[in-house]
mmCIF file of the N, C-alpha and C atoms, coordinates in Angstrom:
data_MODEL
# 
_entry.id   MODEL 
# 
loop_
_atom_site.group_PDB 
_atom_site.id 
_atom_site.type_symbol 
_atom_site.label_atom_id 
_atom_site.label_alt_id 
_atom_site.label_comp_id 
_atom_site.label_asym_id 
_atom_site.label_entity_id 
_atom_site.label_seq_id 
_atom_site.pdbx_PDB_ins_code 
_atom_site.Cartn_x 
_atom_site.Cartn_y 
_atom_site.Cartn_z 
_atom_site.occupancy 
_atom_site.B_iso_or_equiv 
_atom_site.pdbx_formal_charge 
_atom_site.auth_seq_id 
_atom_site.auth_comp_id 
_atom_site.auth_asym_id 
_atom_site.auth_atom_id 
_atom_site.pdbx_PDB_model_num 
ATOM 1   N N  . MET A 1 1  ? 30.324 -75.755 -15.250 1.00 0.00 ? 1  MET A N  1 
ATOM 2   C CA . MET A 1 1  ? 30.057 -76.606 -16.412 1.00 0.00 ? 1  MET A CA 1 
ATOM 3   C C  . MET A 1 1  ? 30.284 -75.780 -17.681 1.00 0.00 ? 1  MET A C  1 
ATOM 4   N N  . ASN A 1 2  ? 31.288 -76.141 -18.429 1.00 0.00 ? 2  ASN A N  1 
ATOM 5   C CA . ASN A 1 2  ? 31.675 -75.421 -19.628 1.00 0.00 ? 2  ASN A CA 1 
ATOM 6   C C  . ASN A 1 2  ? 31.025 -76.074 -20.853 1.00 0.00 ? 2  ASN A C  1 
ATOM 7   N N  . LYS A 1 3  ? 30.071 -75.371 -21.463 1.00 0.00 ? 3  LYS A N  1 
ATOM 8   C CA . LYS A 1 3  ? 29.342 -75.943 -22.605 1.00 0.00 ? 3  LYS A CA 1 
ATOM 9   C C  . LYS A 1 3  ? 30.271 -76.280 -23.771 1.00 0.00 ? 3  LYS A C  1 
ATOM 10  N N  . GLU A 1 4  ? 31.271 -75.423 -24.019 1.00 0.00 ? 4  GLU A N  1 
ATOM 11  C CA . GLU A 1 4  ? 32.186 -75.679 -25.137 1.00 0.00 ? 4  GLU A CA 1 
ATOM 12  C C  . GLU A 1 4  ? 32.995 -76.944 -24.911 1.00 0.00 ? 4  GLU A C  1 
ATOM 13  N N  . LYS A 1 5  ? 33.486 -77.133 -23.695 1.00 0.00 ? 5  LYS A N  1 
ATOM 14  C CA . LYS A 1 5  ? 34.264 -78.335 -23.396 1.00 0.00 ? 5  LYS A CA 1 
ATOM 15  C C  . LYS A 1 5  ? 33.385 -79.580 -23.495 1.00 0.00 ? 5  LYS A C  1 
ATOM 16  N N  . ILE A 1 6  ? 32.174 -79.502 -22.969 1.00 0.00 ? 6  ILE A N  1 
ATOM 17  C CA . ILE A 1 6  ? 31.246 -80.628 -23.050 1.00 0.00 ? 6  ILE A CA 1 
ATOM 18  C C  . ILE A 1 6  ? 30.961 -80.970 -24.501 1.00 0.00 ? 6  ILE A C  1 
ATOM 19  N N  . SER A 1 7  ? 30.713 -79.961 -25.315 1.00 0.00 ? 7  SER A N  1 
ATOM 20  C CA . SER A 1 7  ? 30.399 -80.230 -26.721 1.00 0.00 ? 7  SER A CA 1 
ATOM 21  C C  . SER A 1 7  ? 31.585 -80.890 -27.423 1.00 0.00 ? 7  SER A C  1 
ATOM 22  N N  . ARG A 1 8  ? 32.814 -80.430 -27.163 1.00 0.00 ? 8  ARG A N  1 
ATOM 23  C CA . ARG A 1 8  ? 33.996 -81.055 -27.772 1.00 0.00 ? 8  ARG A CA 1 
ATOM 24  C C  . ARG A 1 8  ? 34.139 -82.503 -27.307 1.00 0.00 ? 8  ARG A C  1 
ATOM 25  N N  . THR A 1 9  ? 33.883 -82.737 -26.038 1.00 0.00 ? 9  THR A N  1 
ATOM 26  C CA . THR A 1 9  ? 33.985 -84.090 -25.485 1.00 0.00 ? 9  THR A CA 1 
ATOM 27  C C  . THR A 1 9  ? 32.972 -85.017 -26.142 1.00 0.00 ? 9  THR A C  1 
ATOM 28  N N  . LEU A 1 10 ? 31.737 -84.558 -26.294 1.00 0.00 ? 10 LEU A N  1 
ATOM 29  C CA . LEU A 1 10 ? 30.700 -85.394 -26.898 1.00 0.00 ? 10 LEU A CA 1 
ATOM 30  C C  . LEU A 1 10 ? 31.009 -85.713 -28.359 1.00 0.00 ? 10 LEU A C  1 
ATOM 31  N N  . VAL A 1 11 ? 31.500 -84.728 -29.087 1.00 0.00 ? 11 VAL A N  1 
ATOM 32  C CA . VAL A 1 11 ? 31.874 -84.962 -30.489 1.00 0.00 ? 11 VAL A CA 1 
ATOM 33  C C  . VAL A 1 11 ? 32.995 -85.994 -30.555 1.00 0.00 ? 11 VAL A C  1 
ATOM 34  N N  . ALA A 1 12 ? 33.996 -85.852 -29.679 1.00 0.00 ? 12 ALA A N  1 
ATOM 35  C CA . ALA A 1 12 ? 35.119 -86.801 -29.662 1.00 0.00 ? 12 ALA A CA 1 
ATOM 36  C C  . ALA A 1 12 ? 34.647 -88.201 -29.300 1.00 0.00 ? 12 ALA A C  1 
ATOM 37  N N  . LEU A 1 13 ? 33.766 -88.308 -28.320 1.00 0.00 ? 13 LEU A N  1 
ATOM 38  C CA . LEU A 1 13 ? 33.262 -89.623 -27.912 1.00 0.00 ? 13 LEU A CA 1 
ATOM 39  C C  . LEU A 1 13 ? 32.465 -90.283 -29.030 1.00 0.00 ? 13 LEU A C  1 
ATOM 40  N N  . ARG A 1 14 ? 31.707 -89.499 -29.769 1.00 0.00 ? 14 ARG A N  1 
ATOM 41  C CA . ARG A 1 14 ? 30.890 -90.055 -30.862 1.00 0.00 ? 14 ARG A CA 1 
ATOM 42  C C  . ARG A 1 14 ? 31.781 -90.655 -31.939 1.00 0.00 ? 14 ARG A C  1 
ATOM 43  N N  . GLY A 1 15 ? 32.928 -90.019 -32.200 1.00 0.00 ? 15 GLY A N  1 
ATOM 44  C CA . GLY A 1 15 ? 33.857 -90.549 -33.193 1.00 0.00 ? 15 GLY A CA 1 
ATOM 45  C C  . GLY A 1 15 ? 33.228 -90.676 -34.564 1.00 0.00 ? 15 GLY A C  1 
ATOM 46  N N  . GLN A 1 16 ? 33.329 -91.862 -35.151 1.00 0.00 ? 16 GLN A N  1 
ATOM 47  C CA . GLN A 1 16 ? 32.833 -92.102 -36.511 1.00 0.00 ? 16 GLN A CA 1 
ATOM 48  C C  . GLN A 1 16 ? 31.352 -92.483 -36.558 1.00 0.00 ? 16 GLN A C  1 
ATOM 49  N N  . ARG A 1 17 ? 30.750 -92.658 -35.397 1.00 0.00 ? 17 ARG A N  1 
ATOM 50  C CA . ARG A 1 17 ? 29.329 -93.018 -35.384 1.00 0.00 ? 17 ARG A CA 1 
ATOM 51  C C  . ARG A 1 17 ? 28.475 -91.810 -35.773 1.00 0.00 ? 17 ARG A C  1 
ATOM 52  N N  . SER A 1 18 ? 27.327 -92.079 -36.329 1.00 0.00 ? 18 SER A N  1 
ATOM 53  C CA . SER A 1 18 ? 26.439 -90.989 -36.739 1.00 0.00 ? 18 SER A CA 1 
ATOM 54  C C  . SER A 1 18 ? 25.672 -90.454 -35.535 1.00 0.00 ? 18 SER A C  1 
ATOM 55  N N  . ARG A 1 19 ? 25.251 -89.211 -35.661 1.00 0.00 ? 19 ARG A N  1 
ATOM 56  C CA . ARG A 1 19 ? 24.405 -88.626 -34.615 1.00 0.00 ? 19 ARG A CA 1 
ATOM 57  C C  . ARG A 1 19 ? 23.130 -89.443 -34.457 1.00 0.00 ? 19 ARG A C  1 
ATOM 58  N N  . GLU A 1 20 ? 22.611 -89.925 -35.574 1.00 0.00 ? 20 GLU A N  1 
ATOM 59  C CA . GLU A 1 20 ? 21.374 -90.716 -35.552 1.00 0.00 ? 20 GLU A CA 1 
ATOM 60  C C  . GLU A 1 20 ? 21.553 -91.989 -34.734 1.00 0.00 ? 20 GLU A C  1 
ATOM 61  N N  . GLU A 1 21 ? 22.695 -92.660 -34.921 1.00 0.00 ? 21 GLU A N  1 
ATOM 62  C CA . GLU A 1 21 ? 22.973 -93.895 -34.193 1.00 0.00 ? 21 GLU A CA 1 
ATOM 63  C C  . GLU A 1 21 ? 23.036 -93.627 -32.685 1.00 0.00 ? 21 GLU A C  1 
ATOM 64  N N  . ILE A 1 22 ? 23.775 -92.600 -32.305 1.00 0.00 ? 22 ILE A N  1 
ATOM 65  C CA . ILE A 1 22 ? 23.920 -92.279 -30.881 1.00 0.00 ? 22 ILE A CA 1 
ATOM 66  C C  . ILE A 1 22 ? 22.573 -91.920 -30.284 1.00 0.00 ? 22 ILE A C  1 
ATOM 67  N N  . ALA A 1 23 ? 21.836 -91.040 -30.953 1.00 0.00 ? 23 ALA A N  1 
ATOM 68  C CA . ALA A 1 23 ? 20.531 -90.608 -30.435 1.00 0.00 ? 23 ALA A CA 1 
ATOM 69  C C  . ALA A 1 23 ? 19.591 -91.788 -30.284 1.00 0.00 ? 23 ALA A C  1 
ATOM 70  N N  . SER A 1 24 ? 19.563 -92.674 -31.276 1.00 0.00 ? 24 SER A N  1 
ATOM 71  C CA . SER A 1 24 ? 18.705 -93.855 -31.223 1.00 0.00 ? 24 SER A CA 1 
ATOM 72  C C  . SER A 1 24 ? 19.096 -94.750 -30.053 1.00 0.00 ? 24 SER A C  1 
ATOM 73  N N  . ASP A 1 25 ? 20.400 -94.986 -29.906 1.00 0.00 ? 25 ASP A N  1 
ATOM 74  C CA . ASP A 1 25 ? 20.874 -95.843 -28.821 1.00 0.00 ? 25 ASP A CA 1 
ATOM 75  C C  . ASP A 1 25 ? 20.539 -95.263 -27.450 1.00 0.00 ? 25 ASP A C  1 
ATOM 76  N N  . LEU A 1 26 ? 20.557 -93.938 -27.345 1.00 0.00 ? 26 LEU A N  1 
ATOM 77  C CA . LEU A 1 26 ? 20.282 -93.288 -26.060 1.00 0.00 ? 26 LEU A CA 1 
ATOM 78  C C  . LEU A 1 26 ? 18.796 -93.043 -25.820 1.00 0.00 ? 26 LEU A C  1 
ATOM 79  N N  . GLY A 1 27 ? 17.985 -93.198 -26.876 1.00 0.00 ? 27 GLY A N  1 
ATOM 80  C CA . GLY A 1 27 ? 16.549 -92.952 -26.740 1.00 0.00 ? 27 GLY A CA 1 
ATOM 81  C C  . GLY A 1 27 ? 16.200 -91.476 -26.671 1.00 0.00 ? 27 GLY A C  1 
ATOM 82  N N  . ILE A 1 28 ? 17.002 -90.663 -27.383 1.00 0.00 ? 28 ILE A N  1 
ATOM 83  C CA . ILE A 1 28 ? 16.725 -89.225 -27.443 1.00 0.00 ? 28 ILE A CA 1 
ATOM 84  C C  . ILE A 1 28 ? 16.614 -88.821 -28.906 1.00 0.00 ? 28 ILE A C  1 
ATOM 85  N N  . SER A 1 29 ? 16.147 -87.613 -29.152 1.00 0.00 ? 29 SER A N  1 
ATOM 86  C CA . SER A 1 29 ? 16.027 -87.150 -30.538 1.00 0.00 ? 29 SER A CA 1 
ATOM 87  C C  . SER A 1 29 ? 17.397 -86.743 -31.075 1.00 0.00 ? 29 SER A C  1 
ATOM 88  N N  . VAL A 1 30 ? 17.525 -86.820 -32.390 1.00 0.00 ? 30 VAL A N  1 
ATOM 89  C CA . VAL A 1 30 ? 18.761 -86.394 -33.039 1.00 0.00 ? 30 VAL A CA 1 
ATOM 90  C C  . VAL A 1 30 ? 18.980 -84.909 -32.768 1.00 0.00 ? 30 VAL A C  1 
ATOM 91  N N  . SER A 1 31 ? 17.899 -84.132 -32.781 1.00 0.00 ? 31 SER A N  1 
ATOM 92  C CA . SER A 1 31 ? 18.049 -82.691 -32.543 1.00 0.00 ? 31 SER A CA 1 
ATOM 93  C C  . SER A 1 31 ? 18.555 -82.409 -31.132 1.00 0.00 ? 31 SER A C  1 
ATOM 94  N N  . ALA A 1 32 ? 18.139 -83.206 -30.158 1.00 0.00 ? 32 ALA A N  1 
ATOM 95  C CA . ALA A 1 32 ? 18.649 -83.022 -28.788 1.00 0.00 ? 32 ALA A CA 1 
ATOM 96  C C  . ALA A 1 32 ? 20.149 -83.316 -28.760 1.00 0.00 ? 32 ALA A C  1 
ATOM 97  N N  . TRP A 1 33 ? 20.565 -84.436 -29.351 1.00 0.00 ? 33 TRP A N  1 
ATOM 98  C CA . TRP A 1 33 ? 21.999 -84.767 -29.378 1.00 0.00 ? 33 TRP A CA 1 
ATOM 99  C C  . TRP A 1 33 ? 22.785 -83.666 -30.081 1.00 0.00 ? 33 TRP A C  1 
ATOM 100 N N  . GLN A 1 34 ? 22.237 -83.175 -31.185 1.00 0.00 ? 34 GLN A N  1 
ATOM 101 C CA . GLN A 1 34 ? 22.910 -82.117 -31.947 1.00 0.00 ? 34 GLN A CA 1 
ATOM 102 C C  . GLN A 1 34 ? 23.067 -80.864 -31.087 1.00 0.00 ? 34 GLN A C  1 
ATOM 103 N N  . MET A 1 35 ? 22.055 -80.518 -30.308 1.00 0.00 ? 35 MET A N  1 
ATOM 104 C CA . MET A 1 35 ? 22.145 -79.349 -29.430 1.00 0.00 ? 35 MET A CA 1 
ATOM 105 C C  . MET A 1 35 ? 23.197 -79.559 -28.339 1.00 0.00 ? 35 MET A C  1 
ATOM 106 N N  . TYR A 1 36 ? 23.312 -80.782 -27.827 1.00 0.00 ? 36 TYR A N  1 
ATOM 107 C CA . TYR A 1 36 ? 24.356 -81.070 -26.837 1.00 0.00 ? 36 TYR A CA 1 
ATOM 108 C C  . TYR A 1 36 ? 25.734 -80.906 -27.476 1.00 0.00 ? 36 TYR A C  1 
ATOM 109 N N  . GLU A 1 37 ? 25.891 -81.443 -28.691 1.00 0.00 ? 37 GLU A N  1 
ATOM 110 C CA . GLU A 1 37 ? 27.177 -81.344 -29.378 1.00 0.00 ? 37 GLU A CA 1 
ATOM 111 C C  . GLU A 1 37 ? 27.526 -79.909 -29.751 1.00 0.00 ? 37 GLU A C  1 
ATOM 112 N N  . ASN A 1 38 ? 26.517 -79.118 -30.039 1.00 0.00 ? 38 ASN A N  1 
ATOM 113 C CA . ASN A 1 38 ? 26.757 -77.732 -30.441 1.00 0.00 ? 38 ASN A CA 1 
ATOM 114 C C  . ASN A 1 38 ? 26.859 -76.784 -29.255 1.00 0.00 ? 38 ASN A C  1 
ATOM 115 N N  . GLY A 1 39 ? 26.690 -77.306 -28.055 1.00 0.00 ? 39 GLY A N  1 
ATOM 116 C CA . GLY A 1 39 ? 26.783 -76.467 -26.868 1.00 0.00 ? 39 GLY A CA 1 
ATOM 117 C C  . GLY A 1 39 ? 25.572 -75.581 -26.642 1.00 0.00 ? 39 GLY A C  1 
ATOM 118 N N  . GLN A 1 40 ? 24.460 -75.910 -27.298 1.00 0.00 ? 40 GLN A N  1 
ATOM 119 C CA . GLN A 1 40 ? 23.236 -75.122 -27.140 1.00 0.00 ? 40 GLN A CA 1 
ATOM 120 C C  . GLN A 1 40 ? 22.438 -75.542 -25.915 1.00 0.00 ? 40 GLN A C  1 
ATOM 121 N N  . ARG A 1 41 ? 22.600 -76.786 -25.513 1.00 0.00 ? 41 ARG A N  1 
ATOM 122 C CA . ARG A 1 41 ? 21.883 -77.300 -24.344 1.00 0.00 ? 41 ARG A CA 1 
ATOM 123 C C  . ARG A 1 41 ? 22.785 -78.238 -23.565 1.00 0.00 ? 41 ARG A C  1 
ATOM 124 N N  . ILE A 1 42 ? 22.520 -78.325 -22.269 1.00 0.00 ? 42 ILE A N  1 
ATOM 125 C CA . ILE A 1 42 ? 23.181 -79.290 -21.396 1.00 0.00 ? 42 ILE A CA 1 
ATOM 126 C C  . ILE A 1 42 ? 22.132 -80.358 -21.086 1.00 0.00 ? 42 ILE A C  1 
ATOM 127 N N  . PRO A 1 43 ? 22.480 -81.627 -21.196 1.00 0.00 ? 43 PRO A N  1 
ATOM 128 C CA . PRO A 1 43 ? 21.484 -82.680 -20.928 1.00 0.00 ? 43 PRO A CA 1 
ATOM 129 C C  . PRO A 1 43 ? 21.002 -82.658 -19.478 1.00 0.00 ? 43 PRO A C  1 
ATOM 130 N N  . ARG A 1 44 ? 19.765 -83.099 -19.298 1.00 0.00 ? 44 ARG A N  1 
ATOM 131 C CA . ARG A 1 44 ? 19.237 -83.298 -17.940 1.00 0.00 ? 44 ARG A CA 1 
ATOM 132 C C  . ARG A 1 44 ? 20.050 -84.391 -17.262 1.00 0.00 ? 44 ARG A C  1 
ATOM 133 N N  . ASP A 1 45 ? 19.972 -84.440 -15.946 1.00 0.00 ? 45 ASP A N  1 
ATOM 134 C CA . ASP A 1 45 ? 20.804 -85.382 -15.189 1.00 0.00 ? 45 ASP A CA 1 
ATOM 135 C C  . ASP A 1 45 ? 20.596 -86.828 -15.624 1.00 0.00 ? 45 ASP A C  1 
ATOM 136 N N  . GLU A 1 46 ? 19.352 -87.238 -15.874 1.00 0.00 ? 46 GLU A N  1 
ATOM 137 C CA . GLU A 1 46 ? 19.123 -88.629 -16.254 1.00 0.00 ? 46 GLU A CA 1 
ATOM 138 C C  . GLU A 1 46 ? 19.734 -88.941 -17.622 1.00 0.00 ? 46 GLU A C  1 
ATOM 139 N N  . ILE A 1 47 ? 19.779 -87.958 -18.502 1.00 0.00 ? 47 ILE A N  1 
ATOM 140 C CA . ILE A 1 47 ? 20.412 -88.158 -19.816 1.00 0.00 ? 47 ILE A CA 1 
ATOM 141 C C  . ILE A 1 47 ? 21.931 -88.170 -19.666 1.00 0.00 ? 47 ILE A C  1 
ATOM 142 N N  . LYS A 1 48 ? 22.458 -87.346 -18.777 1.00 0.00 ? 48 LYS A N  1 
ATOM 143 C CA . LYS A 1 48 ? 23.906 -87.378 -18.509 1.00 0.00 ? 48 LYS A CA 1 
ATOM 144 C C  . LYS A 1 48 ? 24.327 -88.776 -18.080 1.00 0.00 ? 48 LYS A C  1 
ATOM 145 N N  . ILE A 1 49 ? 23.528 -89.392 -17.230 1.00 0.00 ? 49 ILE A N  1 
ATOM 146 C CA . ILE A 1 49 ? 23.840 -90.742 -16.742 1.00 0.00 ? 49 ILE A CA 1 
ATOM 147 C C  . ILE A 1 49 ? 23.815 -91.739 -17.897 1.00 0.00 ? 49 ILE A C  1 
ATOM 148 N N  . LYS A 1 50 ? 22.803 -91.637 -18.776 1.00 0.00 ? 50 LYS A N  1 
ATOM 149 C CA . LYS A 1 50 ? 22.721 -92.531 -19.942 1.00 0.00 ? 50 LYS A CA 1 
ATOM 150 C C  . LYS A 1 50 ? 23.925 -92.359 -20.855 1.00 0.00 ? 50 LYS A C  1 
ATOM 151 N N  . ILE A 1 51 ? 24.307 -91.101 -21.091 1.00 0.00 ? 51 ILE A N  1 
ATOM 152 C CA . ILE A 1 51 ? 25.442 -90.817 -21.977 1.00 0.00 ? 51 ILE A CA 1 
ATOM 153 C C  . ILE A 1 51 ? 26.719 -91.404 -21.375 1.00 0.00 ? 51 ILE A C  1 
ATOM 154 N N  . ALA A 1 52 ? 26.933 -91.172 -20.101 1.00 0.00 ? 52 ALA A N  1 
ATOM 155 C CA . ALA A 1 52 ? 28.139 -91.675 -19.436 1.00 0.00 ? 52 ALA A CA 1 
ATOM 156 C C  . ALA A 1 52 ? 28.193 -93.198 -19.492 1.00 0.00 ? 52 ALA A C  1 
ATOM 157 N N  . SER A 1 53 ? 27.081 -93.832 -19.215 1.00 0.00 ? 53 SER A N  1 
ATOM 158 C CA . SER A 1 53 ? 27.019 -95.288 -19.246 1.00 0.00 ? 53 SER A CA 1 
ATOM 159 C C  . SER A 1 53 ? 27.286 -95.808 -20.657 1.00 0.00 ? 53 SER A C  1 
ATOM 160 N N  . TYR A 1 54 ? 26.684 -95.173 -21.639 1.00 0.00 ? 54 TYR A N  1 
ATOM 161 C CA . TYR A 1 54 ? 26.830 -95.584 -23.039 1.00 0.00 ? 54 TYR A CA 1 
ATOM 162 C C  . TYR A 1 54 ? 28.299 -95.563 -23.468 1.00 0.00 ? 54 TYR A C  1 
ATOM 163 N N  . PHE A 1 55 ? 29.009 -94.512 -23.068 1.00 0.00 ? 55 PHE A N  1 
ATOM 164 C CA . PHE A 1 55 ? 30.409 -94.372 -23.472 1.00 0.00 ? 55 PHE A CA 1 
ATOM 165 C C  . PHE A 1 55 ? 31.381 -94.960 -22.447 1.00 0.00 ? 55 PHE A C  1 
ATOM 166 N N  . LYS A 1 56 ? 30.827 -95.632 -21.421 1.00 0.00 ? 56 LYS A N  1 
ATOM 167 C CA . LYS A 1 56 ? 31.644 -96.256 -20.377 1.00 0.00 ? 56 LYS A CA 1 
ATOM 168 C C  . LYS A 1 56 ? 32.594 -95.253 -19.711 1.00 0.00 ? 56 LYS A C  1 
ATOM 169 N N  . LYS A 1 57 ? 32.026 -94.100 -19.384 1.00 0.00 ? 57 LYS A N  1 
ATOM 170 C CA . LYS A 1 57 ? 32.753 -93.035 -18.691 1.00 0.00 ? 57 LYS A CA 1 
ATOM 171 C C  . LYS A 1 57 ? 31.928 -92.635 -17.475 1.00 0.00 ? 57 LYS A C  1 
ATOM 172 N N  . SER A 1 58 ? 32.533 -91.855 -16.586 1.00 0.00 ? 58 SER A N  1 
ATOM 173 C CA . SER A 1 58 ? 31.750 -91.319 -15.477 1.00 0.00 ? 58 SER A CA 1 
ATOM 174 C C  . SER A 1 58 ? 31.112 -90.001 -15.905 1.00 0.00 ? 58 SER A C  1 
ATOM 175 N N  . VAL A 1 59 ? 30.034 -89.643 -15.251 1.00 0.00 ? 59 VAL A N  1 
ATOM 176 C CA . VAL A 1 59 ? 29.378 -88.357 -15.520 1.00 0.00 ? 59 VAL A CA 1 
ATOM 177 C C  . VAL A 1 59 ? 30.398 -87.235 -15.307 1.00 0.00 ? 59 VAL A C  1 
ATOM 178 N N  . GLU A 1 60 ? 31.204 -87.359 -14.277 1.00 0.00 ? 60 GLU A N  1 
ATOM 179 C CA . GLU A 1 60 ? 32.199 -86.336 -13.963 1.00 0.00 ? 60 GLU A CA 1 
ATOM 180 C C  . GLU A 1 60 ? 33.199 -86.166 -15.103 1.00 0.00 ? 60 GLU A C  1 
ATOM 181 N N  . GLU A 1 61 ? 33.665 -87.295 -15.684 1.00 0.00 ? 61 GLU A N  1 
ATOM 182 C CA . GLU A 1 61 ? 34.635 -87.221 -16.773 1.00 0.00 ? 61 GLU A CA 1 
ATOM 183 C C  . GLU A 1 61 ? 34.102 -86.423 -17.955 1.00 0.00 ? 61 GLU A C  1 
ATOM 184 N N  . ILE A 1 62 ? 32.843 -86.615 -18.270 1.00 0.00 ? 62 ILE A N  1 
ATOM 185 C CA . ILE A 1 62 ? 32.267 -85.978 -19.459 1.00 0.00 ? 62 ILE A CA 1 
ATOM 186 C C  . ILE A 1 62 ? 31.814 -84.557 -19.168 1.00 0.00 ? 62 ILE A C  1 
ATOM 187 N N  . PHE A 1 63 ? 31.163 -84.344 -18.040 1.00 0.00 ? 63 PHE A N  1 
ATOM 188 C CA . PHE A 1 63 ? 30.484 -83.074 -17.823 1.00 0.00 ? 63 PHE A CA 1 
ATOM 189 C C  . PHE A 1 63 ? 31.135 -82.137 -16.824 1.00 0.00 ? 63 PHE A C  1 
ATOM 190 N N  . TYR A 1 64 ? 32.079 -82.625 -16.002 1.00 0.00 ? 64 TYR A N  1 
ATOM 191 C CA . TYR A 1 64 ? 32.580 -81.771 -14.932 1.00 0.00 ? 64 TYR A CA 1 
ATOM 192 C C  . TYR A 1 64 ? 34.101 -81.651 -14.853 1.00 0.00 ? 64 TYR A C  1 
ATOM 193 N N  . THR A 1 65 ? 34.842 -82.121 -15.864 1.00 0.00 ? 65 THR A N  1 
ATOM 194 C CA . THR A 1 65 ? 36.297 -81.974 -15.798 1.00 0.00 ? 65 THR A CA 1 
ATOM 195 C C  . THR A 1 65 ? 36.793 -80.994 -16.830 1.00 0.00 ? 65 THR A C  1 
# 
């Protein structure tokens, strides 16, 4: 699991939406989303599933490719 690749993927998926919007929609804190985007933390498995579902991608596409 490459933190840099994951962070780039999450930033790209977010696009023009704000971090606040994404965090609110996912039910997580803005600081948690920011840490995922900055490569400081990897989401727990249940959050990975929420993120994948939100962006209509598979967990594998976002976190393991």
